[in-house]
C-alpha positions in Angstrom: 86.2 83.7 120.7 84.1 86.7 121.5 81.8 88.7 119.2 83.3 92.1 120.1 83.9 94.6 117.3 87.1 94.0 115.3 89.2 96.8 113.8 91.5 96.1 110.8 94.1 98.7 109.7 96.4 99.0 106.7 98.1 102.3 105.9 95.4 105.0 106.3 92.5 102.5 105.8 90.5 101.2 108.7 87.7 98.7 108.7 85.4 97.8 111.6 83.8 94.4 111.5 80.8 93.6 113.8 80.3 89.9 114.6 77.6 90.8 117.1 75.5 92.7 114.5 75.0 90.3 111.7 78.6 89.9 110.7 78.5 93.2 108.9 81.2 95.8 108.1 80.3 98.6 110.4 82.7 101.2 108.8 85.3 101.8 106.2 87.5 104.8 106.7 90.1 106.0 104.2 92.2 108.9 105.4 89.7 109.4 108.3 86.7 109.7 105.9 83.9 107.3 106.5 82.6 105.7 103.2 79.8 103.7 104.7 76.5 105.0 106.0 76.5 104.6 109.8 73.8 103.0 111.9 72.7 99.7 113.3 71.0 98.6 110.0 73.6 100.0 107.6 77.3 99.5 106.9 77.6 96.5 104.7 75.7 93.3 105.7 75.9 89.8 104.3 72.9 88.5 102.3 72.8 84.8 103.0 71.3 82.2 102.6 69.4 84.3 100.0 69.7 87.7 98.4 67.0 90.3 98.0 63.3 89.3 98.1 61.8 85.9 98.0 58.3 86.1 96.4 55.7 85.8 99.2 58.5 84.4 101.4 58.1 80.9 99.8 60.7 78.8 98.0 60.5 75.3 96.7 63.2 72.6 97.2 62.0 69.6 95.2 58.5 68.8 96.3 58.8 70.7 99.6 57.7 74.4 99.9 59.3 76.4 102.7 57.9 79.6 104.2 60.2 82.3 105.4 59.1 85.1 107.7 57.7 88.1 105.8 60.1 90.7 107.0 59.4 93.0 104.0 55.7 92.2 103.4 54.5 90.6 101.2 58.0 89.2 100.8 61.0 87.8 102.8 64.2 89.8 102.2 68.0 89.6 102.5 68.4 86.3 104.3 68.7 85.4 108.0 72.4 85.8 108.8 72.3 89.6 109.1 69.9 89.2 112.1 72.1 86.7 113.9 75.3 86.8 115.9 78.5 85.6 114.2 81.6 84.1 116.0 85.1 85.3 115.5 87.2 82.4 114.3 90.4 84.2 113.7 91.6 87.8 113.7 94.8 89.7 113.0 95.8 93.3 112.2 94.6 93.1 108.6 92.3 90.1 108.5 89.3 88.5 110.3 87.3 85.3 109.8 83.8 84.9 111.1 81.4 82.0 111.2 77.6 81.7 111.5 75.5 78.6 111.9 72.3 78.7 110.0 69.3 78.0 112.2 65.5 78.6 112.4 63.7 79.9 110.5 66.1 78.6 107.8 65.1 74.9 107.5 68.5 73.4 106.8 71.6 73.1 109.0 74.7 74.7 107.5 77.6 77.0 108.3 78.5 80.3 106.8 82.2 81.5 106.8 83.0 85.1 106.0 86.6 86.4 105.7 87.8 90.0 105.5 91.3 91.0 104.2 92.4 94.6 104.2 95.3 96.2 102.3 96.1 99.9 102.0 93.8 100.2 99.0 91.6 97.1 98.9 89.1 95.2 101.0 88.4 91.7 99.9 85.4 89.8 101.4 84.8 86.1 100.8 81.9 84.0 101.9 81.1 80.3 101.8 78.1 78.3 102.8 78.7 74.6 103.6 76.7 71.7 104.8 77.5 68.3 106.3 74.0 67.0 106.0 71.2 67.5 103.4 71.8 69.6 100.3 69.9 72.8 99.9 69.5 75.9 97.6 71.2 79.1 98.7 72.6 82.5 97.6 75.4 84.7 98.7 75.6 88.5 98.4 76.6 91.7 100.1 74.6 94.9 100.8 76.9 97.9 101.3 75.4 101.3 102.0 77.9 103.8 100.6 77.5 107.4 101.6 76.1 109.5 98.8 78.2 112.5 99.8 81.6 112.6 101.5 81.5 116.4 102.1 81.9 117.4 98.4 79.8 116.6 95.3 77.4 113.6 95.2 78.7 110.2 94.1 78.4 109.1 90.5 77.7 105.4 89.7 79.3 104.0 86.6 78.8 100.6 85.1 78.1 98.7 81.8 75.7 95.9 82.1 74.7 93.3 79.5 71.1 93.4 80.6 68.7 94.5 83.3 66.2 92.2 85.0 62.8 93.7 84.2 61.3 94.6 87.5 57.6 94.0 88.2 55.3 96.2 90.3 56.2 93.8 93.2 59.9 94.8 92.9 60.8 91.3 91.7 62.2 90.3 88.4 59.5 89.3 85.8 61.9 86.8 84.1 62.4 89.1 81.1 65.7 90.7 80.4 65.7 94.2 79.0 68.3 96.8 77.9 69.7 98.7 80.9 67.6 101.7 81.7 68.6 105.0 83.4 68.1 105.4 87.1 67.1 105.9 89.8 67.4 102.2 90.4 66.3 99.4 92.7 67.2 96.9 90.0 69.3 93.9 89.2 71.7 93.9 86.3 73.6 91.1 84.6 77.4 91.3 84.0 78.5 87.9 82.6 82.2 89.0 82.7 81.9 89.7 86.4 80.5 92.6 88.5 82.4 95.8 87.9 80.8 99.1 89.2 82.7 102.3 89.9 81.6 104.9 92.5 83.2 108.3 92.0 83.1 111.1 94.5 84.4 113.9 92.3 87.8 115.3 93.3 87.8 113.0 96.4 87.8 109.3 95.8 87.1 106.5 93.3 86.0 103.1 94.6 85.4 100.0 92.4 83.2 97.1 93.5 84.1 94.0 91.6 83.2 90.3 91.9 83.4 87.2 89.7 79.6 86.8 90.1 77.4 88.1 87.3 74.5 89.7 89.1 74.5 93.1 90.9 71.6 95.1 92.4 72.1 98.8 92.3 69.9 100.9 94.6 70.1 104.7 94.7 66.5 105.7 95.7 67.5 107.1 99.1 69.0 110.5 99.7 71.7 109.4 102.2 73.4 106.4 100.5 73.7 104.2 97.4 74.0 100.4 97.3 76.0 98.2 95.0 75.2 94.6 95.8 77.1 91.7 94.1 75.3 88.4 94.4 75.3 84.8 93.1 71.8 85.2 91.5 68.9 87.6 91.0 66.3 88.4 93.6 63.9 85.5 94.1 66.8 83.3 92.9 66.0 80.5 95.3 63.1 79.9 93.0 64.4 80.9 89.6 68.2 80.2 89.7 69.0 78.1 92.8 72.6 77.3 93.5 72.9 74.0 95.4 75.0 73.6 98.5 76.0 69.9 99.0 78.3 68.1 101.4 80.9 67.9 98.6 80.3 71.4 97.1 80.0 74.5 99.2 78.7 77.8 97.7 81.5 80.4 97.6 81.6 84.0 96.5 84.0 87.0 96.7 83.8 90.7 96.3 86.7 93.2 96.2 86.5 97.0 96.9 89.5 98.9 95.6 89.9 102.7 96.0 92.2 105.5 95.0 92.3 109.2 95.8 91.4 111.7 93.0 
């Protein structure tokens, strides 16, 4: 099937999925109001086969050290799949399934499947990485850019984390866990009971980002948008907390966005 844009609708909710631009969500409109920052690099893109930065772009798999391109010098950031085309495997009025084959510069063959399901007040996104050949470490995450302002007051970000990954001068976790600190943030937080972050645009809309995963990066250092990024491990996790994809065990993750008018 083609990689043309896909539109899903349910009630007054409308989602645009862009297979040809990194398998990202290009837009989420509720009652005609766009919640995601617009632009080729924005919306909500998948972070796979890793999330956030890899220190110096290098990760170790057993005795082998792999070098990824330094697309955020001196580090590699946000995986390779957001830069590639995805194929539409299936689509309907309220759902779509995309696939993406991992290829150079990623050193291992594998397939990523991403599914989107829309209802009148939720968007559920699931992702899986599978291999039929050699096992490899990987991560899954999502990087949404939510508009800071929908025409009224600025958004408020609400969450309770068990810890914050201490951030070094290189923007990577030091390995120490500290008590959560006030923003602004470009930081990873731990939520052992599952990610649960609420975005509130006063007198307009409340949107919850949830996931069974226990790590989330919150980024609110830009004027235009804020990011709430559920992921299967912390930044540099290929080195510090690798999750193994094997022929018998894919890596799977899910996030749900749910909203209500205020």
